All heavy atoms as an XYZ file, in Angstrom:
796
protein
N     241.191    -64.046    135.616
C     242.263    -63.234    136.104
C     242.230    -61.901    135.430
O     242.072    -61.732    134.241
C     243.594    -63.955    135.763
C     244.786    -63.369    136.363
S     246.368    -64.230    136.134
C     246.109    -65.629    135.205
N     242.365    -60.833    136.199
C     242.287    -59.462    135.714
C     243.603    -58.726    135.944
O     244.270    -58.893    136.973
C     241.144    -58.733    136.430
C     240.865    -57.391    135.870
C     239.416    -57.030    136.006
N     239.124    -55.655    135.598
C     238.881    -55.329    134.356
N     238.810    -56.226    133.450
N     238.594    -54.058    134.062
N     243.978    -57.956    134.954
C     245.290    -57.207    135.003
C     245.020    -55.744    134.810
O     243.980    -55.333    134.201
C     246.252    -57.720    133.939
N     245.894    -54.938    135.271
C     245.855    -53.479    135.095
C     247.096    -53.029    134.367
O     248.220    -53.344    134.746
C     245.721    -52.847    136.469
S     245.579    -51.065    136.385
N     246.913    -52.259    133.285
C     248.003    -51.730    132.508
C     248.068    -50.238    132.695
O     247.089    -49.528    132.558
C     247.810    -52.056    130.990
C     247.691    -53.542    130.740
C     248.966    -51.434    130.164
C     247.317    -53.903    129.325
N     249.273    -49.768    133.077
C     249.435    -48.309    133.322
C     250.904    -47.925    133.147
O     251.791    -48.769    133.106
C     248.991    -47.930    134.733
C     249.792    -48.581    135.840
C     250.836    -47.913    136.427
C     249.499    -49.891    136.264
C     251.598    -48.472    137.436
C     250.208    -50.487    137.270
C     251.274    -49.777    137.871
N     251.120    -46.679    133.034
C     252.468    -46.111    132.938
C     252.723    -45.344    134.233
O     252.055    -44.379    134.555
C     252.590    -45.145    131.765
O     253.888    -44.610    131.681
N     253.687    -45.830    135.037
C     253.869    -45.244    136.357
C     254.483    -43.824    136.292
O     255.292    -43.511    135.372
C     254.884    -46.161    137.028
C     255.557    -46.841    135.955
C     254.599    -46.906    134.793
N     254.038    -42.955    137.171
C     254.600    -41.608    137.261
C     255.872    -41.678    138.047
O     256.199    -42.682    138.717
C     253.595    -40.711    138.022
N     256.692    -40.665    137.955
C     257.932    -40.675    138.725
C     257.637    -40.573    140.181
O     256.631    -39.992    140.611
C     258.850    -39.543    138.264
C     258.364    -38.144    138.577
C     259.359    -37.123    138.071
N     258.968    -35.784    138.450
C     259.375    -35.199    139.563
N     260.202    -35.789    140.384
N     258.917    -33.955    139.833
N     258.513    -41.123    141.029
C     258.292    -41.071    142.452
C     258.718    -39.686    142.991
O     259.398    -38.960    142.310
C     259.110    -42.166    143.160
O     260.491    -41.904    142.939
C     258.757    -43.528    142.604
N     258.393    -39.446    144.238
C     258.747    -38.188    144.841
C     260.263    -38.058    145.090
O     260.761    -36.966    145.258
C     258.041    -38.006    146.180
N     260.929    -39.203    145.052
C     262.381    -39.170    145.315
C     263.195    -38.959    144.014
O     264.419    -38.910    144.060
C     262.824    -40.502    145.966
C     262.132    -40.766    147.282
S     262.458    -39.472    148.482
C     264.184    -39.753    148.780
N     262.541    -38.883    142.839
C     263.229    -38.718    141.587
C     263.230    -37.259    141.142
O     262.265    -36.569    141.328
C     262.577    -39.571    140.527
C     262.743    -41.064    140.712
C     261.961    -41.778    139.603
O     260.995    -41.249    139.055
N     262.373    -42.974    139.306
N     264.296    -36.874    140.579
C     264.376    -35.555    139.888
C     264.073    -35.625    138.424
O     263.376    -34.831    137.896
C     265.796    -34.967    140.103
C     266.066    -34.557    141.545
C     265.264    -33.316    141.928
O     265.004    -32.462    141.155
N     264.908    -33.290    143.204
N     264.621    -36.623    137.780
C     264.506    -36.714    136.325
C     263.338    -37.537    135.935
O     262.478    -37.896    136.721
N     263.295    -37.886    134.629
C     262.190    -38.631    134.105
C     262.607    -40.095    133.698
O     262.014    -40.678    132.811
C     261.604    -37.940    132.900
C     260.825    -36.714    133.318
C     260.327    -36.010    132.111
N     261.385    -35.108    131.585
C     261.419    -34.558    130.444
N     260.441    -34.775    129.577
N     262.372    -33.744    130.064
N     263.658    -40.575    134.298
C     264.109    -41.924    133.956
C     263.127    -43.002    134.323
O     262.457    -42.880    135.381
N     262.988    -44.003    133.511
C     262.093    -45.158    133.731
C     260.601    -44.735    133.842
O     259.842    -45.402    134.502
C     262.478    -45.929    134.957
C     263.843    -46.582    134.799
C     264.193    -47.408    136.018
N     263.036    -48.288    136.282
C     263.153    -49.606    136.343
N     264.298    -50.190    136.130
N     262.145    -50.327    136.619
N     260.208    -43.635    133.260
C     258.813    -43.237    133.310
C     258.091    -43.503    132.027
O     256.904    -43.412    132.007
C     258.706    -41.726    133.628
O     259.420    -40.982    132.667
C     259.204    -41.397    135.014
N     258.777    -43.862    130.933
C     258.118    -44.080    129.666
C     257.651    -45.534    129.478
O     257.010    -45.864    128.497
N     257.944    -46.382    130.447
C     257.577    -47.807    130.318
C     256.105    -48.027    130.720
O     255.503    -47.201    131.411
C     258.494    -48.669    131.162
C     258.391    -48.429    132.619
S     259.538    -49.401    133.491
C     259.237    -48.754    135.126
N     255.570    -49.169    130.356
C     254.259    -49.540    130.692
C     254.312    -50.799    131.580
O     255.106    -51.680    131.351
C     253.393    -49.799    129.469
C     253.077    -48.519    128.779
C     253.852    -47.822    127.917
C     251.886    -47.743    128.941
N     253.249    -46.657    127.538
C     252.011    -46.597    128.114
C     250.722    -47.913    129.679
C     251.013    -45.641    128.035
C     249.724    -46.929    129.574
C     249.900    -45.850    128.789
N     253.456    -50.875    132.544
C     253.493    -51.928    133.557
C     252.193    -52.708    133.559
O     251.104    -52.140    133.451
C     253.756    -51.349    134.978
C     253.706    -52.423    136.039
C     255.103    -50.659    135.005
N     252.302    -54.066    133.673
C     251.119    -54.939    133.879
C     251.214    -55.494    135.299
O     252.172    -56.121    135.637
C     251.105    -56.047    132.811
C     249.990    -57.000    133.113
C     250.985    -55.496    131.416
N     250.169    -55.197    136.075
C     250.063    -55.738    137.413
C     248.719    -56.473    137.521
O     247.756    -56.059    136.974
C     250.151    -54.637    138.493
C     251.533    -54.103    138.699
C     251.584    -53.106    139.843
O     250.509    -52.661    140.315
O     252.686    -52.785    140.269
N     248.736    -57.537    138.279
C     247.536    -58.350    138.453
C     246.770    -57.846    139.645
O     247.347    -57.504    140.688
C     247.871    -59.806    138.577
C     248.543    -60.380    137.372
C     249.875    -60.505    137.273
C     247.790    -60.711    136.260
C     250.506    -61.009    136.147
C     248.353    -61.218    135.138
C     249.725    -61.345    135.084
N     245.433    -57.812    139.549
C     244.602    -57.406    140.657
C     244.489    -58.517    141.694
O     244.671    -59.692    141.398
C     243.241    -56.995    140.135
C     243.263    -55.719    139.335
C     241.899    -55.264    138.864
O     240.899    -55.941    139.164
O     241.848    -54.247    138.186
N     244.124    -58.137    142.903
C     244.053    -59.062    143.973
C     242.886    -60.064    143.771
O     241.752    -59.666    143.566
C     243.801    -58.252    145.272
C     243.921    -58.983    146.562
C     243.858    -58.067    147.701
O     243.915    -56.856    147.563
N     243.740    -58.609    148.874
N     243.210    -61.331    143.842
C     242.191    -62.380    143.584
C     241.592    -62.890    144.951
O     240.433    -63.292    144.988
C     242.816    -63.556    142.892
N     242.352    -62.842    145.993
C     241.827    -63.262    147.292
C     242.157    -62.203    148.314
O     243.122    -61.447    148.194
C     242.420    -64.624    147.709
O     243.836    -64.511    147.872
N     241.359    -62.200    149.374
C     241.511    -61.189    150.434
C     242.791    -61.449    151.215
O     243.217    -62.620    151.464
C     240.295    -61.189    151.363
N     243.405    -60.401    151.714
C     244.588    -60.535    152.560
C     244.058    -60.847    154.003
O     242.996    -60.460    154.368
C     245.381    -59.257    152.545
C     246.025    -58.989    151.231
C     246.872    -57.781    151.223
N     247.384    -57.542    149.891
C     248.528    -57.004    149.641
N     249.321    -56.646    150.635
N     248.927    -56.827    148.420
N     244.935    -61.513    154.721
C     244.543    -61.858    156.099
C     245.699    -61.549    157.031
O     246.879    -61.482    156.633
C     244.148    -63.289    156.185
C     245.188    -64.294    155.781
C     244.687    -65.712    155.747
N     245.703    -66.618    155.372
C     246.132    -66.845    154.177
N     245.602    -66.215    153.152
N     247.041    -67.750    153.911
N     245.393    -61.386    158.299
C     246.382    -61.061    159.312
C     246.879    -62.332    159.964
O     246.100    -63.205    160.369
C     245.703    -60.174    160.360
C     246.547    -59.127    161.053
C     247.139    -58.181    160.002
C     245.749    -58.363    162.048
N     248.190    -62.468    160.036
C     248.773    -63.634    160.723
C     248.571    -63.435    162.240
O     248.955    -62.402    162.782
C     250.256    -63.691    160.363
C     250.954    -64.884    161.004
O     250.604    -65.987    160.509
O     251.756    -64.704    161.916
N     247.980    -64.427    162.895
C     247.697    -64.262    164.303
C     248.935    -64.186    165.222
O     248.902    -63.520    166.253
C     246.831    -65.477    164.680
C     247.066    -66.480    163.601
C     247.504    -65.702    162.428
N     250.012    -64.834    164.846
C     251.190    -64.845    165.685
C     252.025    -63.582    165.517
O     252.338    -62.917    166.528
C     252.037    -66.059    165.338
C     253.318    -66.226    166.144
C     253.034    -66.393    167.628
C     254.114    -67.416    165.666
N     252.398    -63.223    164.284
C     253.293    -62.122    164.074
C     252.579    -60.773    163.732
O     253.125    -59.723    163.883
C     254.255    -62.392    162.933
C     255.129    -63.593    163.218
S     256.195    -63.360    164.632
C     257.339    -62.179    163.978
N     251.295    -60.877    163.268
C     250.565    -59.678    162.940
C     250.876    -59.179    161.525
O     250.496    -58.059    161.162
N     251.567    -59.964    160.736
C     251.883    -59.566    159.342
C     250.657    -59.808    158.462
O     249.831    -60.660    158.725
C     253.035    -60.406    158.822
C     254.340    -60.171    159.533
C     254.674    -59.112    160.276
C     255.447    -61.029    159.519
N     255.915    -59.244    160.750
C     256.409    -60.454    160.315
C     255.756    -62.271    158.952
C     257.684    -60.990    160.531
C     256.975    -62.821    159.171
C     257.937    -62.223    159.961
N     250.586    -59.016    157.387
C     249.536    -59.238    156.410
C     250.060    -60.215    155.369
O     251.147    -60.047    154.844
C     249.210    -57.886    155.754
O     248.878    -56.959    156.766
C     248.023    -58.026    154.833
N     249.250    -61.211    155.052
C     249.670    -62.218    154.095
C     248.519    -62.529    153.153
O     247.360    -62.175    153.423
C     250.176    -63.467    154.780
O     249.100    -64.070    155.513
N     248.868    -63.198    152.034
C     247.884    -63.600    151.068
C     248.332    -64.879    150.423
O     249.532    -65.166    150.276
C     247.706    -62.488    149.997
O     246.864    -62.924    149.001
N     247.379    -65.661    149.954
C     247.719    -66.912    149.231
C     247.891    -66.659    147.741
O     248.262    -67.556    146.988
C     246.666    -67.972    149.509
O     245.434    -67.487    149.046
N     247.619    -65.462    147.264
C     247.674    -65.086    145.861
C     249.090    -64.596    145.551
O     249.484    -63.518    145.926
C     246.688    -64.008    145.555
C     246.566    -63.745    144.061
O     247.017    -64.602    143.267
O     246.089    -62.664    143.707
N     249.845    -65.389    144.813
C     251.233    -65.029    144.454
C     251.336    -64.115    143.254
O     252.395    -63.569    142.990
C     252.080    -66.284    144.239
O     251.470    -67.046    143.198
C     252.177    -67.125    145.483
N     250.247    -63.962    142.536
C     250.256    -63.052    141.354
C     250.415    -61.612    141.738
O     250.784    -60.785    140.897
C     249.029    -63.237    140.514
C     249.035    -64.551    139.762
C     247.834    -64.666    138.935
N     246.626    -64.541    139.831
C     245.574    -65.304    139.715
N     245.492    -66.180    138.780
N     244.542    -65.138    140.520
N     250.150    -61.239    142.967
C     250.291    -59.854    143.427
C     251.752    -59.464    143.428
O     252.032    -58.304    143.440
C     249.684    -59.686    144.826
C     248.249    -59.900    144.887
C     247.761    -59.787    146.309
O     248.462    -59.552    147.222
N     246.454    -60.046    146.445
N     252.681    -60.409    143.473
C     254.078    -60.093    143.515
C     254.684    -59.876    142.101
O     255.845    -59.441    141.970
C     254.854    -61.228    144.161
C     254.349    -61.504    145.559
C     254.928    -62.781    146.131
O     255.785    -63.399    145.516
N     254.481    -63.203    147.309
N     253.924    -60.154    141.068
C     254.402    -60.066    139.681
C     254.147    -58.660    139.140
O     253.063    -58.109    139.239
C     253.747    -61.078    138.781
C     254.091    -62.481    139.315
C     254.199    -60.933    137.340
C     253.355    -63.579    138.609
N     255.174    -58.077    138.534
C     255.136    -56.749    137.905
C     255.864    -56.832    136.593
O     257.075    -56.925    136.590
C     255.719    -55.702    138.799
C     255.639    -54.333    138.274
C     256.277    -53.343    139.258
N     256.392    -52.030    138.698
C     255.739    -50.963    139.101
N     254.925    -51.096    140.148
N     255.906    -49.811    138.532
N     255.150    -56.889    135.477
C     255.770    -57.018    134.165
C     255.897    -55.654    133.532
O     254.970    -54.854    133.549
C     254.872    -57.882    133.258
C     254.593    -59.299    133.765
C     253.573    -59.976    132.885
C     255.850    -60.094    133.825
N     257.121    -55.359    132.977
C     257.394    -54.077    132.340
C     257.528    -54.240    130.833
O     258.154    -55.176    130.355
C     258.661    -53.457    132.931
C     258.547    -53.187    134.419
C     259.835    -52.639    135.026
O     260.823    -52.570    134.282
O     259.808    -52.324    136.182
N     256.950    -53.294    130.077
C     256.979    -53.336    128.649
C     257.361    -51.940    128.145
O     257.117    -50.924    128.757
C     255.595    -53.690    128.055
C     255.158    -55.099    128.383
C     254.403    -55.323    129.534
C     255.500    -56.125    127.622
C     253.973    -56.601    129.892
C     255.126    -57.418    127.924
C     254.344    -57.669    129.028
N     258.006    -51.903    126.974
C     258.484    -50.631    126.399
C     257.302    -49.778    125.849
O     257.359    -48.587    125.919
C     259.473    -50.888    125.283
N     256.244    -50.447    125.340
C     255.098    -49.667    124.777
C     253.801    -50.224    125.344
O     253.708    -51.345    125.829
C     255.068    -49.812    123.234
O     254.895    -51.214    122.878
C     256.347    -49.288    122.596
N     252.785    -49.405    125.186
C     251.442    -49.801    125.640
C     250.907    -50.944    124.765
O     250.286    -51.898    125.290
C     250.510    -48.617    125.541
C     249.092    -48.908    125.977
C     248.189    -47.763    125.882
N     247.936    -47.526    124.446
C     247.318    -46.468    123.951
N     246.858    -45.545    124.754
N     247.124    -46.364    122.646
N     251.208    -50.878    123.487
C     250.751    -51.938    122.552
C     251.342    -53.291    122.940
O     250.649    -54.334    122.819
C     251.113    -51.547    121.120
C     250.302    -50.421    120.564
C     250.815    -49.040    121.037
O     251.966    -48.956    121.504
O     250.043    -48.072    121.002
N     252.593    -53.312    123.383
C     253.207    -54.593    123.796
C     252.532    -55.158    125.006
O     252.314    -56.365    125.112
C     254.683    -54.379    124.002
N     252.183    -54.284    125.944
C     251.477    -54.780    127.194
C     250.109    -55.292    126.866
O     249.699    -56.312    127.380
C     251.437    -53.626    128.181
N     249.382    -54.597    125.989
C     248.054    -55.067    125.559
C     248.127    -56.404    124.816
O     247.360    -57.290    125.034
C     247.353    -53.960    124.747
C     246.068    -54.509    124.100
C     247.018    -52.767    125.609
N     249.142    -56.473    123.938
C     249.322    -57.742    123.142
C     249.638    -58.878    124.085
O     249.152    -60.012    123.865
C     250.432    -57.539    122.118
N     250.407    -58.649    125.144
C     250.727    -59.711    126.101
C     249.437    -60.217    126.780
O     249.216    -61.448    126.900
C     251.714    -59.243    127.125
C     251.978    -60.240    128.217
C     252.944    -61.279    128.009
C     251.286    -60.193    129.434
C     253.180    -62.201    128.998
C     251.519    -61.142    130.393
C     252.480    -62.144    130.178
O     252.722    -63.051    131.172
N     248.638    -59.273    127.234
C     247.370    -59.671    127.929
C     246.411    -60.395    126.975
O     245.783    -61.338    127.392
C     246.679    -58.439    128.501
S     247.589    -57.699    129.931
N     246.330    -59.974    125.737
C     245.450    -60.605    124.796
C     245.966    -62.009    124.386
O     245.180    -62.925    124.203
C     245.254    -59.729    123.565
C     244.426    -58.487    123.863
C     244.310    -57.568    122.670
O     245.028    -57.813    121.646
O     243.530    -56.632    122.766
N     247.277    -62.127    124.305
C     247.860    -63.409    123.909
C     247.629    -64.456    125.009
O     247.374    -65.619    124.688
C     249.403    -63.243    123.716
C     250.084    -64.530    123.413
C     251.581    -64.298    123.250
C     252.320    -65.597    123.031
N     253.773    -65.406    122.962
N     247.670    -64.015    126.275
C     247.478    -64.945    127.395
C     246.023    -65.026    127.896
O     245.763    -65.636    128.907
C     248.428    -64.604    128.512
C     249.856    -64.835    128.165
N     250.441    -66.083    128.140
C     250.832    -63.953    127.745
C     251.695    -65.941    127.767
N     251.962    -64.694    127.502
N     245.096    -64.356    127.198
C     243.699    -64.417    127.531
C     243.360    -63.730    128.859
O     242.454    -64.194    129.592
N     243.995    -62.646    129.170
C     243.758    -61.924    130.408
C     242.794    -60.779    130.174
O     242.869    -60.084    129.173
C     245.066    -61.352    130.982
C     246.189    -62.293    131.234
C     247.460    -61.547    131.606
C     245.799    -63.216    132.379
N     241.834    -60.598    131.094
C     241.051    -59.390    131.096
C     241.884    -58.242    131.618
O     242.616    -58.447    132.594
C     239.798    -59.522    131.983
C     238.826    -60.559    131.434
O     238.760    -60.703    130.212
O     238.146    -61.232    132.245
N     241.816    -57.102    131.009
C     242.691    -56.002    131.465
C     241.921    -54.696    131.468
O     241.003    -54.527    130.699
C     243.950    -55.920    130.578
C     243.698    -55.613    129.122
C     243.633    -54.326    128.653
C     243.503    -56.607    128.214
C     243.415    -54.048    127.345
C     243.271    -56.359    126.881
C     243.220    -55.045    126.454
O     242.976    -54.792    125.147
N     242.374    -53.819    132.268
C     241.895    -52.411    132.249
C     243.081    -51.510    131.975
O     244.212    -51.781    132.453
C     241.249    -52.049    133.595
O     242.206    -52.126    134.644
N     242.865    -50.499    131.188
C     243.925    -49.668    130.705
C     243.760    -48.279    131.322
O     242.747    -47.599    131.112
C     243.923    -49.580    129.176
C     245.008    -48.810    128.489
C     246.362    -49.479    128.766
C     244.764    -48.787    127.034
N     244.749    -47.814    132.103
C     244.739    -46.466    132.687
C     245.415    -45.539    131.675
O     246.510    -45.831    131.187
C     245.479    -46.437    134.009
C     244.780    -47.120    135.112
C     245.445    -46.797    136.409
N     245.274    -47.900    137.349
C     246.049    -48.143    138.413
N     247.048    -47.341    138.618
N     245.837    -49.144    139.166
N     244.809    -44.407    131.400
C     245.338    -43.484    130.469
C     246.515    -42.768    131.050
O     246.624    -42.564    132.261
C     244.311    -42.445    129.987
O     243.813    -41.778    131.132
C     243.166    -43.135    129.297
N     247.415    -42.328    130.196
C     248.618    -41.604    130.590
C     248.288    -40.142    130.742
O     247.746    -39.525    129.828
C     249.700    -41.815    129.572
C     251.036    -41.123    129.788
C     251.694    -41.696    131.063
C     251.973    -41.375    128.614
N     248.594    -39.568    131.881
C     248.385    -38.171    132.070
C     249.600    -37.367    131.627
O     250.766    -37.705    131.959
C     248.090    -37.869    133.589
C     246.847    -38.470    134.064
C     246.604    -38.113    135.511
O     247.412    -37.536    136.186
N     245.450    -38.543    136.011
N     249.351    -36.339    130.823
C     250.459    -35.577    130.274
C     251.022    -34.638    131.348
O     250.326    -34.081    132.178
C     249.926    -34.728    129.090
C     249.533    -35.560    127.903
C     250.678    -36.381    127.361
O     251.822    -35.898    127.302
N     250.415    -37.576    126.948
N     252.311    -34.487    131.253
C     253.053    -33.650    132.199
C     252.871    -32.182    131.847
O     252.986    -31.813    130.658
C     254.518    -34.033    132.041
C     255.400    -33.407    133.077
C     256.768    -33.952    132.913
N     257.639    -32.890    133.323
C     258.727    -32.462    132.666
N     259.048    -33.028    131.607
N     259.392    -31.468    133.093
N     252.567    -31.353    132.811
C     252.437    -29.936    132.552
C     253.672    -29.176    132.987
O     254.034    -29.239    134.174
C     251.196    -29.392    133.306
C     249.914    -30.027    132.837
C     248.720    -29.516    133.685
O     248.888    -28.726    134.613
N     247.550    -29.980    133.338
N     254.312    -28.510    132.083
C     255.562    -27.820    132.391
C     255.231    -26.321    132.591
O     254.605    -25.711    131.726
C     256.592    -27.974    131.237
C     257.831    -27.206    131.533
C     256.866    -29.461    131.043
N     255.613    -25.835    133.744
C     255.436    -24.410    134.026
C     256.814    -23.790    133.989
O     257.626    -23.977    134.920
C     254.812    -24.203    135.370
C     253.429    -24.784    135.472
C     252.883    -24.605    136.858
C     251.534    -25.295    136.986
N     251.008    -25.242    138.390
N     257.154    -23.038    132.947
C     258.498    -22.471    132.841
C     258.738    -21.491    133.973
O     257.933    -20.644    134.302
C     258.534    -21.743    131.507
C     257.220    -21.990    130.879
C     256.368    -22.732    131.787
N     259.890    -21.643    134.635
C     260.237    -20.809    135.750
C     261.690    -20.362    135.594
O     262.498    -20.979    134.951
C     260.089    -21.542    137.072
C     258.707    -22.000    137.389
C     258.692    -22.756    138.665
C     257.338    -23.356    138.939
N     257.272    -24.182    140.109
N     262.003    -19.287    136.242
C     263.366    -18.783    136.229
C     263.854    -18.741    137.705
O     263.088    -18.404    138.615
C     263.416    -17.366    135.640
O     264.631    -16.798    135.837
N     265.119    -19.071    137.903
C     265.652    -18.946    139.218
C     265.636    -17.531    139.788
O     265.453    -17.310    140.972
C     267.114    -19.462    139.181
C     267.788    -19.460    140.511
C     267.422    -20.334    141.568
C     268.819    -18.565    140.824
C     268.031    -20.323    142.808
C     269.442    -18.573    142.044
C     269.044    -19.439    143.038
O     269.648    -19.400    144.246
N     265.719    -16.581    138.923
C     265.712    -15.151    139.345
C     264.344    -14.765    139.888
O     264.236    -13.815    140.686
C     266.073    -14.291    138.182
N     263.288    -15.529    139.528
C     261.968    -15.202    140.074
C     261.876    -15.394    141.594
O     261.005    -14.822    142.235
C     260.888    -16.075    139.407
C     260.617    -15.686    137.939
O     261.028    -14.523    137.563
O     260.110    -16.485    137.197
N     262.763    -16.198    142.183
C     262.794    -16.315    143.585
C     263.171    -15.066    144.336
O     262.880    -14.906    145.522
C     263.746    -17.456    144.002
C     263.300    -18.798    143.548
O     262.119    -19.052    143.462
N     264.256    -19.664    143.287
N     263.817    -14.156    143.626
C     264.355    -12.936    144.300
C     263.628    -11.677    143.789
O     264.174    -10.583    144.031
C     265.843    -12.873    144.053
C     266.537    -14.105    144.520
C     267.001    -15.024    143.592
C     266.770    -14.347    145.892
C     267.653    -16.186    144.047
C     267.378    -15.471    146.314
C     267.839    -16.412    145.397
N     262.497    -11.819    143.110
C     261.753    -10.630    142.635
C     261.277     -9.843    143.820
O     260.910    -10.385    144.853
C     260.581    -11.054    141.789
C     260.934    -11.491    140.404
C     259.740    -11.625    139.532
N     258.482    -11.792    140.298
C     257.517    -12.589    139.962
N     257.605    -13.312    138.868
N     256.422    -12.720    140.701
N     261.193     -8.553    143.688
C     260.714     -7.686    144.766
C     259.190     -7.773    144.972
O     258.696     -7.569    146.075
C     261.133     -6.219    144.508
C     260.494     -5.629    143.294
C     260.933     -5.698    142.031
C     259.242     -4.938    143.231
N     260.085     -5.057    141.169
C     259.050     -4.563    141.890
C     258.317     -4.503    144.178
C     257.901     -3.855    141.451
C     257.223     -3.828    143.742
C     257.028     -3.508    142.433
N     258.446     -8.131    143.948
C     256.956     -8.230    144.056
C     256.492     -9.711    144.101
O     255.386    -10.016    143.727
C     256.340     -7.506    142.888
C     256.743     -8.124    141.530
O     257.640     -8.953    141.439
N     256.069     -7.654    140.462
N     257.337    -10.577    144.618
C     257.015    -11.970    144.718
C     255.941    -12.253    145.775
O     255.957    -11.657    146.856
C     258.213    -12.752    145.053
C     258.008    -14.231    145.208
C     259.323    -14.935    145.452
N     259.742    -14.763    146.852
C     260.166    -15.755    147.627
N     260.275    -16.946    147.152
N     260.450    -15.547    148.886
N     254.957    -13.066    145.473
C     253.891    -13.450    146.400
C     254.262    -14.746    147.032
O     254.495    -15.795    146.350
C     252.521    -13.568    145.654
C     251.436    -14.011    146.625
C     252.188    -12.229    144.998
N     254.343    -14.803    148.372
C     254.704    -16.016    149.072
C     253.423    -16.662    149.598
O     252.572    -15.996    150.203
C     255.639    -15.694    150.289
C     255.964    -16.941    151.030
C     256.878    -14.978    149.780
N     253.317    -17.957    149.384
C     252.150    -18.641    149.932
C     251.562    -19.508    149.016
O     250.873    -20.122    148.532
């Protein structure tokens, strides 16, 4: 069984940085998904795909995987780049649009 450990980025619908400091353990797909012939839905017999474990720190997530004997891959956290802006810059006379 293989797991992936990562820290999720904020979604496009979020303004703030709430719930972005946590670390998540998700299990990789063990069996292929198949199409239901009657309804056309995609289904799988692997129920581990529905599990999403959240941890406060990366070390706690790694310790969980090691304690339970799981192979894991660790995605590095990308640092946020802040570009300071001013609201008044929207109304500058020499503003470049595009």
